C-alpha positions as CSV (number, residue, x, y, z in Angstrom):
1,M,-32.4,15.2,-12.3
2,T,-28.8,14.6,-12.9
3,L,-27.4,11.8,-14.9
4,L,-25.7,10.1,-12.6
5,K,-28.7,9.5,-10.2
6,Q,-30.2,7.9,-13.1
7,I,-27.3,5.3,-13.3
8,N,-28.2,2.3,-10.8
9,S,-26.1,0.0,-13.1
10,P,-24.1,-0.6,-15.8
11,I,-27.6,-1.1,-17.6
12,D,-28.7,2.5,-16.7
13,L,-25.4,3.5,-18.2
14,R,-25.9,1.9,-21.8
15,K,-29.0,3.4,-22.4
16,L,-27.6,6.8,-22.5
17,D,-27.3,8.2,-25.6
18,R,-23.0,8.8,-26.9
19,S,-23.6,12.5,-26.9
20,Q,-24.3,12.7,-22.7
21,L,-21.4,10.4,-21.7
22,P,-19.3,13.9,-21.4
23,Q,-21.4,15.5,-19.1
24,L,-21.8,12.0,-17.0
25,A,-18.3,12.2,-16.3
26,L,-18.2,15.9,-15.3
27,E,-20.5,15.0,-12.4
28,I,-19.1,11.8,-12.0
29,R,-16.1,13.9,-11.1
30,E,-17.8,16.4,-8.9
31,E,-18.8,13.5,-7.0
32,I,-15.7,11.8,-6.8
33,V,-14.3,15.2,-5.2
34,D,-17.2,16.1,-2.9
35,V,-17.1,12.7,-1.1
36,V,-13.6,12.3,-0.9
37,S,-13.0,16.4,0.2
38,K,-14.7,14.7,3.6
39,T,-13.7,11.4,3.9
40,G,-10.4,11.3,2.2
41,G,-9.4,9.0,-0.4
42,H,-7.1,8.5,-3.2
43,L,-8.2,10.9,-5.4
44,A,-5.9,11.6,-8.3
45,S,-6.0,8.4,-9.3
46,S,-9.4,7.9,-9.9
47,L,-10.2,11.1,-11.4
48,G,-7.3,10.7,-14.1
49,V,-10.0,7.5,-15.3
50,V,-13.7,8.2,-15.3
51,E,-13.5,8.6,-19.2
52,L,-12.3,4.9,-19.1
53,T,-13.9,3.6,-16.7
54,I,-17.3,4.8,-18.5
55,A,-16.6,3.8,-21.7
56,L,-15.8,0.3,-19.7
57,H,-18.9,-0.2,-18.9
58,Y,-20.8,1.2,-22.1
59,V,-18.9,-1.6,-23.9
60,F,-18.7,-4.5,-22.1
61,D,-21.3,-6.4,-20.2
62,I,-19.8,-5.9,-16.5
63,P,-20.0,-8.5,-14.4
64,F,-20.7,-11.1,-17.1
65,D,-17.1,-9.9,-18.8
66,K,-14.6,-9.4,-15.5
67,V,-12.5,-6.4,-14.6
68,V,-9.5,-6.4,-12.6
69,W,-8.6,-2.6,-10.9
70,D,-5.1,-2.6,-10.1
71,V,-3.7,-1.5,-6.9
72,G,-7.6,-0.8,-6.7
73,H,-7.5,3.3,-5.9
74,Q,-8.7,4.1,-9.5
75,A,-12.2,2.4,-8.6
76,Y,-14.2,5.0,-7.4
77,A,-15.6,6.1,-11.2
78,H,-16.4,2.1,-11.0
79,K,-18.5,1.7,-7.3
80,L,-20.7,4.7,-8.5
81,L,-21.8,3.4,-12.0
82,T,-22.3,0.3,-10.4
83,G,-24.9,0.3,-8.2
84,R,-23.3,1.7,-5.0
85,R,-23.7,5.2,-5.5
86,D,-25.8,6.1,-2.6
87,A,-23.1,4.7,-0.4
88,F,-20.4,6.4,-1.7
89,P,-20.6,8.8,1.1
90,T,-19.5,6.4,3.3
91,L,-16.5,5.9,1.5
92,R,-13.6,4.5,3.6
93,T,-15.6,5.0,7.1
94,R,-16.7,2.1,9.2
95,G,-19.6,0.2,8.2
96,G,-18.9,1.7,5.1
97,I,-17.6,1.0,1.4
98,S,-14.0,0.4,0.7
99,G,-11.9,2.5,-0.8
100,F,-10.7,-0.5,-2.9
101,P,-12.5,-2.9,-4.9
102,K,-13.4,-5.9,-2.5
103,I,-15.0,-9.6,-4.1
104,S,-17.4,-9.5,-0.8
105,E,-18.6,-6.0,-1.8
106,S,-20.2,-6.2,-5.1
107,P,-20.2,-8.8,-7.5
108,Y,-18.6,-6.0,-9.8
109,D,-16.1,-6.0,-8.2
110,A,-14.1,-9.4,-9.7
111,F,-10.8,-9.3,-7.4
112,T,-9.9,-7.9,-4.4
113,T,-7.1,-5.4,-4.8
114,G,-5.2,-3.0,-2.6
115,H,-1.0,-4.2,-3.9
116,S,0.5,-3.5,-7.1
117,S,1.1,-5.3,-10.3
118,T,-1.6,-7.8,-9.4
119,S,-4.1,-7.1,-11.8
120,V,-2.5,-8.9,-15.2
121,S,-1.9,-12.7,-13.2
122,A,-5.6,-12.3,-11.4
123,G,-6.9,-11.6,-15.2
124,Y,-5.5,-14.5,-16.8
125,G,-6.6,-16.5,-13.6
126,I,-9.7,-15.6,-14.6
127,C,-9.2,-16.5,-18.7
128,C,-8.3,-19.8,-18.0
129,A,-11.0,-20.8,-15.5
130,R,-13.6,-19.3,-17.9
131,Q,-12.3,-21.3,-20.6
132,I,-11.9,-24.8,-18.7
133,K,-15.7,-23.9,-17.3
134,G,-16.5,-22.9,-21.3
135,E,-17.5,-19.7,-20.5
136,G,-17.0,-16.7,-22.5
137,G,-16.3,-12.9,-21.9
138,K,-13.8,-10.7,-22.1
139,V,-11.3,-10.3,-19.3
140,I,-9.9,-6.7,-18.7
141,S,-7.2,-5.9,-16.0
142,V,-6.6,-2.3,-15.9
143,I,-3.4,-1.5,-14.4
144,G,-1.1,2.1,-14.6
145,D,0.1,4.6,-11.4
146,G,3.4,3.1,-12.2
147,S,2.1,-0.6,-12.1
148,L,4.3,-1.9,-14.3
149,T,7.4,-1.2,-12.3
150,G,6.4,-4.4,-10.5
151,G,7.9,-7.7,-11.8
152,I,5.0,-9.6,-10.9
153,A,3.1,-7.8,-14.0
154,Y,5.7,-9.6,-16.3
155,E,4.9,-13.2,-15.1
156,G,1.7,-12.2,-16.0
157,L,2.6,-10.9,-19.1
158,N,5.0,-13.6,-19.7
159,Q,2.2,-16.5,-19.6
160,S,-0.7,-14.4,-20.5
161,G,0.2,-13.4,-24.2
162,P,1.9,-16.8,-25.8
163,S,-1.6,-18.8,-24.3
164,Q,-3.6,-16.7,-26.5
165,K,-6.5,-16.1,-24.5
166,N,-9.2,-13.3,-24.7
167,H,-7.4,-11.2,-22.5
168,L,-7.7,-7.7,-22.6
169,V,-4.9,-5.5,-20.2
170,I,-5.1,-1.6,-20.9
171,L,-2.2,0.2,-19.1
172,N,-3.8,3.7,-18.0
173,D,-0.5,5.5,-18.1
174,N,-0.3,8.9,-16.5
175,E,3.3,8.6,-15.9
176,M,3.0,8.3,-12.2
177,S,2.9,6.1,-9.8
178,I,2.4,8.1,-6.1
179,A,5.9,9.6,-6.6
180,K,7.1,10.5,-10.1
181,N,7.9,7.4,-11.7
182,V,11.5,6.0,-11.8
183,G,13.4,3.4,-14.2
184,A,14.3,2.8,-17.6
185,L,10.7,1.4,-18.0
186,S,9.3,4.9,-17.3
187,S,11.6,6.3,-19.9
188,F,10.6,3.3,-22.5
189,L,6.6,3.9,-22.1
190,S,7.0,7.9,-22.2
191,R,8.2,7.4,-26.1
192,T,4.7,8.3,-27.3
193,F,3.7,11.5,-29.7
194,S,1.0,13.2,-30.2
195,A,-2.0,11.0,-31.9
196,K,-1.7,14.2,-34.6
197,Y,1.9,13.8,-34.8
198,L,1.4,9.8,-35.7
199,Q,-0.6,10.3,-37.9
200,D,1.3,12.9,-40.0
201,L,4.5,10.9,-39.5
202,K,2.0,7.6,-40.9
203,G,1.2,9.8,-44.0
204,E,4.7,10.1,-44.7
205,F,5.7,7.0,-45.0
206,K,2.9,5.5,-46.7
207,K,3.5,8.1,-49.5
208,L,7.3,6.9,-49.1
209,V,5.8,2.9,-49.7
210,K,3.5,3.7,-52.7
211,S,6.7,5.8,-54.6
212,L,9.2,2.6,-54.5
213,P,9.9,1.1,-58.0
214,K,7.6,-2.2,-58.4
215,V,10.7,-3.9,-58.6
216,G,10.2,-7.1,-57.1
217,D,8.0,-8.6,-54.4
218,D,11.0,-8.6,-52.3
219,I,10.7,-4.9,-52.3
220,Y,6.6,-5.0,-51.7
221,Q,6.9,-7.4,-48.8
222,F,9.8,-5.6,-47.1
223,A,7.7,-2.2,-47.3
224,K,4.4,-3.8,-46.0
225,K,6.1,-5.1,-42.9
226,S,7.7,-1.9,-42.3
227,E,4.3,-0.2,-42.5
228,E,3.1,-2.5,-40.0
229,S,6.0,-2.5,-37.5
230,F,6.0,1.6,-37.8
231,K,3.9,1.5,-34.7
232,A,6.1,-0.5,-32.5
233,F,9.4,1.5,-33.6
234,V,7.7,4.6,-32.5
235,T,5.5,3.6,-29.2
236,P,6.4,1.3,-26.4
237,G,4.3,-1.6,-28.7
238,M,7.5,-3.7,-29.3
239,L,7.8,-4.6,-25.7
240,F,4.7,-6.0,-25.5
241,E,4.1,-7.1,-28.8
242,A,7.4,-9.5,-27.7
243,F,5.0,-10.6,-24.5
244,K,2.8,-12.3,-27.8
245,F,-0.3,-9.2,-27.0
246,E,-1.7,-6.9,-29.8
247,Y,-0.7,-3.4,-29.1
248,F,-3.0,-0.9,-29.4
249,G,-2.0,2.6,-28.9
250,P,-1.3,4.8,-27.1
251,I,-4.7,7.0,-27.5
252,D,-6.2,10.2,-25.3
253,G,-7.6,8.5,-22.3
254,H,-10.0,11.6,-22.0
255,N,-11.5,11.1,-25.9
256,L,-14.7,9.2,-24.7
257,E,-15.6,8.9,-28.1
258,H,-12.2,7.2,-29.4
259,L,-11.9,5.5,-26.6
260,I,-15.7,3.8,-27.4
261,D,-14.6,2.7,-30.7
262,I,-11.6,1.5,-30.1
263,L,-13.0,-0.8,-27.4
264,E,-15.6,-1.8,-29.5
265,N,-13.4,-3.1,-31.9
266,I,-10.7,-4.8,-29.2
267,K,-14.3,-6.6,-27.9
268,K,-14.4,-8.6,-31.0
269,L,-10.6,-9.7,-31.2
270,N,-10.4,-13.3,-29.2
271,K,-6.8,-13.1,-28.4
272,P,-4.5,-10.8,-25.7
273,V,-4.8,-7.3,-26.5
274,L,-2.8,-5.0,-24.8
275,L,-4.6,-0.9,-25.2
276,H,-2.0,2.2,-23.8
277,V,-4.3,4.7,-22.8
278,M,-2.6,7.8,-22.0
279,S,-4.3,9.9,-18.7
280,K,-3.8,12.7,-16.5
281,K,-3.5,12.2,-12.8
282,G,-6.0,14.4,-11.0
283,K,-8.1,15.6,-14.1
284,G,-10.9,17.7,-14.2
285,Y,-9.9,19.3,-10.5
286,G,-7.1,22.0,-10.5
287,P,-5.7,21.4,-7.6
288,A,-4.8,17.5,-8.0
289,E,-3.6,18.2,-11.4
290,A,-1.2,20.8,-9.8
291,N,0.3,18.6,-7.3
292,P,-1.1,15.3,-8.1
293,V,1.5,13.5,-5.2
294,Y,-0.2,15.1,-2.7
295,F,-3.6,14.3,-3.6
296,H,-2.6,10.6,-4.7
297,G,-3.6,9.3,-0.9
298,V,-5.2,12.8,0.6
299,S,-7.1,13.6,4.1
300,P,-10.1,15.5,4.4
301,F,-9.4,19.3,2.5
302,E,-11.0,22.0,1.6
303,K,-13.0,21.4,-1.7
304,E,-13.2,24.9,-3.3
305,T,-8.9,25.3,-2.3
306,G,-7.1,21.7,-2.2
307,N,-6.5,23.0,1.5
308,S,-6.1,20.5,4.4
309,V,-9.0,20.7,6.7
310,K,-6.9,19.4,9.1
311,S,-4.6,22.3,11.7
312,K,-0.9,21.3,11.2
313,A,-0.1,18.5,14.1
314,K,2.0,20.5,16.6
315,I,3.9,16.9,17.0
316,P,5.6,15.6,14.4
317,S,5.2,12.1,12.9
318,Y,7.1,9.2,13.8
319,T,7.6,8.7,10.0
320,D,9.0,13.1,10.5
321,V,11.1,11.8,13.2
322,F,12.7,9.1,10.9
323,G,13.3,11.1,8.1
324,R,15.1,13.8,10.0
325,A,17.2,11.2,11.8
326,M,18.2,10.0,8.4
327,V,19.3,13.4,7.3
328,D,21.2,13.9,10.9
329,F,22.9,10.5,10.9
330,A,23.6,10.5,7.2
331,K,25.6,14.2,7.9
332,K,27.9,12.5,10.0
333,D,28.1,8.9,8.8
334,S,28.5,8.5,4.7
335,R,28.2,4.6,4.9
336,I,24.3,5.8,5.4
337,V,22.3,5.1,2.1
338,A,18.4,4.9,1.6
339,V,16.1,2.6,-0.5
340,T,12.4,2.7,-1.1
341,A,9.7,1.5,-3.3
342,A,7.8,4.2,-4.9
343,M,7.1,6.0,-1.6
344,P,10.1,8.4,-0.9
345,E,7.0,11.2,0.3
346,G,5.1,8.5,2.4
347,T,8.2,7.2,4.1
348,G,10.1,10.7,5.0
349,L,12.6,10.5,2.8
350,T,12.4,13.7,0.5
351,T,14.6,15.5,2.4
352,F,17.3,12.9,2.4
353,A,17.0,12.4,-1.3
354,E,17.7,16.3,-2.1
355,T,20.5,16.7,0.8
356,F,21.8,13.2,-0.5
357,P,20.6,12.2,-4.0
358,D,23.6,9.9,-4.8
359,R,22.9,7.9,-1.5
360,F,19.1,7.8,-1.9
361,F,17.8,4.6,-4.4
362,D,13.9,4.5,-5.5
363,V,13.1,1.4,-6.9
364,G,9.6,2.0,-7.9
365,I,7.1,-0.7,-6.7
366,A,9.7,-3.4,-6.8
367,E,9.6,-4.4,-3.5
368,Q,11.7,-7.8,-3.8
369,H,14.4,-5.6,-5.7
370,G,14.8,-3.4,-3.3
371,V,15.7,-5.3,-0.4
372,T,18.7,-8.0,-2.3
373,F,19.6,-4.5,-3.6
374,A,20.2,-3.4,-0.6
375,A,21.8,-6.7,0.5
376,G,24.3,-6.0,-2.3
377,L,25.0,-2.2,-0.9
378,S,25.6,-3.8,2.5
379,T,28.3,-6.2,1.0
380,Q,30.4,-3.6,0.0
381,G,30.4,-1.6,3.6
382,L,27.7,0.3,3.3
383,K,24.5,1.0,5.6
384,P,21.2,0.4,3.5
385,V,18.1,1.5,5.2
386,V,15.2,0.3,3.7
387,A,12.3,2.6,4.5
388,I,9.1,0.9,3.2
389,Y,5.4,0.4,5.0
390,S,4.5,-3.1,6.6
391,T,2.2,-4.2,4.6
392,F,4.2,-3.8,1.3
393,L,7.4,-5.2,2.9
394,Q,5.3,-8.7,3.3
395,R,5.8,-8.7,-0.9
396,A,9.6,-9.2,-0.3
397,Y,9.9,-12.1,2.6
398,D,12.2,-14.2,0.2
399,Q,14.2,-11.5,-0.1
400,I,14.5,-10.8,4.0
401,L,15.7,-14.4,4.5
402,H,17.8,-15.4,1.6
403,D,19.6,-12.5,0.8
404,V,19.9,-10.8,3.9
405,C,19.8,-12.8,7.2
406,L,21.4,-15.8,6.1
407,D,24.5,-14.2,5.9
408,R,23.6,-12.0,7.9
409,H,24.0,-8.2,5.9
410,P,23.6,-5.6,8.0
411,V,20.3,-3.9,6.4
412,I,18.2,-1.9,8.2
413,F,14.7,-2.0,8.0
414,A,12.3,0.8,8.9
415,V,8.8,-1.0,9.1
416,D,6.8,2.2,8.5
417,R,2.8,1.8,9.6
418,G,3.4,-0.6,12.0
419,G,-0.1,-1.2,13.0
420,I,-3.6,-0.3,12.2
421,V,-3.7,2.1,9.8
422,G,-7.2,3.3,9.3
423,E,-9.4,3.8,6.6
424,D,-7.6,2.4,4.1
425,G,-8.1,-1.1,5.5
426,P,-7.3,-5.0,5.0
427,T,-4.6,-4.8,2.9
428,H,-3.0,-1.7,3.9
429,H,-2.6,-2.4,7.9
430,G,0.4,-3.3,8.9
431,L,-0.3,-6.1,11.4
432,F,1.7,-8.8,10.6
433,D,5.5,-7.7,10.7
434,I,6.5,-9.5,13.9
435,A,5.2,-12.9,12.9
436,Y,6.8,-12.7,9.4
437,L,10.1,-11.5,10.7
438,R,10.3,-12.9,14.2
439,P,11.6,-16.6,13.0
440,L,14.5,-15.1,11.1
441,P,17.7,-16.1,12.7
442,H,19.6,-12.9,13.0
443,M,16.6,-10.5,12.7
444,V,16.7,-8.2,15.5
445,I,13.4,-6.5,15.9
446,M,12.2,-3.3,18.3
447,A,9.8,-0.7,18.7
448,P,10.1,2.4,19.8
449,A,7.1,3.6,22.4
450,N,7.6,7.3,21.7
451,E,9.8,9.9,19.1
452,N,12.7,9.8,20.9
453,E,12.9,6.0,21.4
454,L,12.8,5.9,17.4
455,R,15.6,8.4,16.9
456,R,17.8,6.6,19.6
457,M,16.6,3.3,17.8
458,M,17.9,4.9,14.9
459,R,21.3,5.0,16.0
460,T,21.5,1.4,17.8
461,A,20.1,0.1,14.0
462,I,23.3,1.9,12.2
463,E,25.4,0.7,15.7
464,H,24.2,-3.1,14.7
465,D,26.1,-5.2,12.8
466,G,23.4,-7.5,11.5
467,P,19.8,-7.2,10.0
468,I,17.6,-4.9,12.1
469,A,13.9,-3.9,11.9
470,L,12.5,-0.9,13.4
471,R,8.7,-0.4,13.2
472,Y,6.9,2.3,14.1
473,P,3.0,3.4,13.4
474,R,1.4,6.0,11.5
475,G,0.3,9.2,12.8
476,S,1.7,11.7,15.5
477,G,4.2,10.9,18.3
478,E,3.9,11.2,21.7
479,G,5.0,15.0,22.3
480,V,8.1,14.2,24.2
481,P,11.1,15.4,23.9
482,I,14.0,14.6,21.3
483,D,17.7,14.1,22.9
484,E,19.5,14.7,19.5
485,T,22.6,13.5,20.2
486,A,20.8,9.8,20.6
487,P,22.9,7.2,22.3
488,A,22.0,4.0,21.2
489,L,19.9,1.8,23.3
490,P,21.4,-1.6,24.7
491,L,21.0,-4.3,22.2
492,G,17.7,-6.3,24.1
493,K,17.5,-4.4,27.1
494,G,13.7,-3.3,28.2
495,E,12.8,-0.7,30.5
496,L,10.9,-1.6,33.8
497,V,8.6,2.2,34.1
498,R,5.7,1.5,36.6
499,E,6.4,-0.8,39.8
500,G,3.9,-3.0,40.9
501,N,3.3,-6.0,42.5
502,D,-0.3,-7.5,41.4
503,L,-0.4,-7.4,37.7
504,L,2.6,-6.8,35.3
505,L,1.3,-5.0,31.4
506,L,4.2,-6.2,29.5
507,S,3.9,-3.4,26.2
508,I,5.9,-3.5,23.1
509,G,6.3,0.0,21.1
510,T,3.4,2.8,21.0
511,P,0.8,0.8,22.9
512,L,3.1,2.1,26.7
513,A,0.7,5.3,26.8
514,L,-2.4,3.1,26.9
515,C,-0.6,0.6,29.9
516,M,0.3,3.5,31.9
517,D,-3.3,4.8,31.8
518,A,-4.8,1.6,32.6
519,A,-2.0,1.1,35.3
520,E,-3.2,4.6,36.5
521,H,-7.0,3.6,36.5
522,L,-6.2,0.1,38.3
523,A,-4.3,1.9,40.8
524,K,-7.7,3.5,41.9
525,M,-8.9,0.5,42.4
526,G,-6.8,-0.7,44.7
527,I,-5.0,-2.9,42.2
528,E,-0.9,-2.2,41.6
529,A,0.0,-3.1,38.0
530,A,4.0,-2.7,37.2
531,V,4.4,-2.0,33.7
532,I,7.4,-2.6,31.2
533,N,8.1,-0.9,27.7
534,A,10.2,-4.1,25.8
535,R,11.4,-2.2,23.4
536,F,12.7,-5.4,21.6
537,V,10.4,-8.1,20.3
538,K,13.8,-10.0,19.5
539,P,15.8,-10.7,21.2
540,L,13.8,-9.9,24.3
541,D,15.0,-8.8,28.0
542,E,14.3,-11.8,29.2
543,D,15.9,-11.4,32.7
544,L,14.0,-8.4,33.4
545,I,10.3,-9.9,32.3
546,T,10.6,-13.2,34.2
547,A,11.6,-11.3,37.1
548,W,8.4,-9.4,36.9
549,A,6.3,-11.7,35.6
550,Q,6.8,-13.8,38.9
551,K,7.0,-11.3,41.3
552,T,3.4,-10.5,39.7
553,G,2.0,-13.8,38.8
554,H,-0.1,-12.2,36.1
555,V,0.8,-10.8,32.9
556,V,-0.8,-8.7,30.1
557,T,0.9,-8.2,26.9
558,V,-0.1,-5.0,24.5
559,E,0.7,-5.0,21.1
560,E,-0.9,-3.8,17.9
561,H,-0.3,-6.2,16.1
562,V,-2.0,-9.6,15.7
563,K,-1.8,-12.1,18.7
564,A,-0.2,-15.1,16.4
565,G,3.1,-15.1,16.3
566,G,3.2,-11.6,17.9
567,F,5.3,-10.1,20.6
568,G,3.0,-12.1,23.3
569,S,3.5,-15.0,21.3
570,A,7.2,-14.3,22.2
571,I,6.4,-14.1,25.7
572,L,4.5,-17.2,25.7
573,E,7.7,-19.1,24.0
574,L,10.0,-17.5,26.9
575,F,7.9,-18.9,29.9
576,A,7.2,-22.4,28.3
577,R,10.8,-22.4,27.8
578,D,11.7,-21.8,31.3
579,G,9.1,-23.4,32.9
580,L,7.2,-20.2,34.1
581,F,4.0,-22.2,33.9
582,Q,2.1,-21.0,36.9
583,V,2.5,-16.9,35.6
584,A,-1.1,-16.4,34.0
585,T,-1.0,-14.8,30.8
586,A,-3.3,-12.9,28.7
587,L,-2.5,-11.1,25.1
588,V,-3.7,-7.4,24.2
589,G,-3.6,-7.5,20.2
590,V,-5.8,-8.6,17.1
591,D,-7.3,-11.7,17.1
592,D,-6.8,-14.5,14.0
593,L,-8.9,-12.3,11.2
594,F,-9.0,-9.1,8.9
595,V,-9.5,-5.7,10.4
596,E,-11.5,-3.9,8.3
597,H,-11.7,-0.3,7.9
598,G,-12.4,2.7,9.8
599,T,-10.8,5.7,11.7
600,R,-7.4,4.2,13.5
601,E,-9.0,5.1,16.9
602,E,-12.6,3.5,15.9
603,L,-10.2,0.2,15.1
604,C,-7.6,0.2,18.0
605,E,-11.1,0.1,20.6
606,L,-13.0,-2.4,18.5
607,H,-9.9,-4.7,18.7
608,G,-9.4,-3.8,22.9
609,I,-6.0,-2.1,22.0
610,S,-7.2,1.1,24.5
611,T,-7.3,1.9,27.9
612,K,-10.3,0.0,28.7
613,G,-9.6,-3.1,26.6
614,I,-6.6,-3.4,28.6
615,M,-7.9,-2.7,32.1
616,D,-10.9,-5.6,31.0
617,T,-7.9,-8.2,30.1
618,A,-6.2,-7.6,33.2
619,L,-8.8,-7.6,35.8
620,R,-10.5,-11.0,33.7
621,L,-6.9,-12.5,34.5
622,I,-6.6,-11.4,37.9
623,G,-10.3,-12.8,39.0
624,K,-12.1,-9.6,40.3
625,P,-15.7,-9.9,38.4
626,E,-17.0,-6.7,40.6
627,A,-14.2,-4.2,39.3
628,I,-15.2,-5.7,35.7
629,S,-18.6,-4.8,36.4
630,L,-17.6,-1.3,37.6
631,L,-15.5,-0.7,35.3
632,E,-18.2,-1.9,32.3
633,S,-20.9,0.7,34.4
634,T,-18.5,3.6,34.7
635,G,-17.7,3.4,30.9
636,Q,-14.0,3.4,31.9
């Protein structure tokens, strides 16, 4: 029996001899690679913290001691050691375990995480609560993968350090976030030396101190203080000690003996401590070590080679279409600049960055700064395009409102992953962007039904003099031809794509294809549905929509977004304003809940964003119970 199969909790881990732990690390890596090769997931980050995870559970009494994993995509080894080994093959599948720490999943998960830079603040909150309740124990925040480029991490450090609470912050420094780290802070953290070099330098320094002439206490005190400060001058310790943390490191994050020894010593300290650990992203799996960016978040792959098991789609993704449009338009318009937050690859801007290095800005995991920075660019006549996933753009809401919309700055928001994203689950679904952008004065919001409309909407955004957001989903386009000339769309104008007298299907974005399919099926039942591609959430094409709503008397809105505050809500507000109370209206979208993880197809079907879901809603709205029964019996 392997060592890993003997471990059902950290109690079993602590029964092992230290000499057995390197073998356990090998087995954990093998299990992570094996499972993620089938399910996909955040591979490289988790491989880099295997030894650190083992050491934490070997030294500390978790869950009495609390550990908060920043972002959470480093937590696969943690899951394997905390009673989820048998469930690990269900990783990121519907009904299986989450790809991130989740309080409801295990008592060993102290905090639910999915966005970066939150671990220090959450950990400090837990520290304060435990003190108020008179409880002991250590609280550990593990931060890394670029999360120290996020400002909230420093807000947490700024309060935690001076409080002198029993808080251990571990910086897992692999010199990477998703892409290569950027900014001055990255350079500062890279001021590290090998352990041998540090020891040699320190030895020479001690010799110098001993050779000083003993001519008074001043010389001695100076030498003593200088030796104590040596570490701060040659490592990043100076920064963290300014936050009132006791700094240790940098140490080798793959040396189990050293990790355990230093954690045993830190365990005895009842004050804020920062341990700086150097690790290698993708450690132990050759393809991931060679290409940690690709294997940060990876789809299923061949374990032996690291090659993707999915054949390359012939239809480009929306992200790819956006990236190509950016390059094409920027060649003709020198005002266009691109801003992203540590996601050049994920947002399709790699080619833009290579083609226009002086017009590309990766601000790190700092969405707030990125948005205000873009607003500043726009004041000088540039056309900044801020490309950020929907779920991460939430973090910059005040900046969108205060720094962009208030003065109507022409900033373009390319909101990638708008809608259900799939296996990453509730922390990553882009289901709220319409609701949080729609109330903002001056904001224009549009969503393409296909990749050709995306390109045309990019042109529309560039020509618009004000803030404008373009949301598009994860995954491949519809396979339609793309007009390279990309003429702009008339602002706020929708498109009638099918006529019908019985019902209006009103779509925003890519659900248009589902609406067309539903309309074809309904026609076979004798129900003629009109279909409108709204294109714009704000401003709405009020004349087109109200005319067909009154003509049919029945309207079903369809969106890949929460119903509350979304496109359907905007339609209901329009009807209420215009007194169209006689128009029966139903909304297809996500109810008032967080969508769990699973494939995108599974989740859309589950929440009625499907041909069958649209038909079911339509038939119930127009009062055709016999048709509903037929629909259910035929499986349509």
